[in-house]
N, C-alpha and C positions, 0 to 999 in steps of 0.2 A: 398439922394441917389446920386445926381449929385456931391456933395462935396466928397463923398467917391470915386466915379469914378475918379474925378480929382486928388485926393490924390494918388490913385493907378497908374494912368497914369504918374504922375510926378515921382513917385518912380520907376516905370518900366523904364522910360526914363533915369533916373540917373544911375540905375543899369546897363542898357545896355551900356551906355557910359563908365562906369567904367570897365565892363567886356571886351569891345572891346579894351580899353586902356591897360589892363593887358595882353591880348593876343598879342597885338602889341609889348609891352615891352618884352615879352617872345621871340617873333620872333627876335627882335633886339639882345637880349642877346645870343641866339643860333648863330646868324650870327657873333656876336663879338667873340664868343668862338672858332670860326674856326681858329683863329690865323694868317690868311693871309691878314689882313687888314693893310693898310697904316695909318700913324698918322692922315691924313686928314679924312680918313674913320671913324676912332675911334672918332674923334672930331665931325663929323656929327651925329654919333650914339648917342653920349653923349648929343648933343643938342636936338635931337629928344626925348630922354628919359626925359630930362628936361621939354620939352613941354608936354609930356604925364603926368608927375607928376602934372603939373599945371592944366591940363584938369581934372585929377582925383580929385584934391582939389576943383575945381570949381563944379564938379558934386556932390561931397560929401557935399557941402553946399547948395544943392537944397532946394528950399522953395516952399511951397504951402500955399496960403492965409496968408502970413507973418509968417508962422511957418516953422522951419527947418524940413526937412524930417528925417534926421539922427541925430538929436540932436543938431545941430548947430556948432558953432565955436569951 
């Protein structure tokens, strides 16, 4: 029972991280779509989106007891 709970908690944490990241990426894209950004602003948004992508990749490779939650690499 404890193992099942741990698996579910790990899965929930990973999905929450991914969900939050997708929402933030959407916010950034809406902001970027306004068209009033300077080049430096667009560069900063692109960098943040890159960081979000890496965070999603990391969360997607979540493990519990040496087993990948979402199927692995």
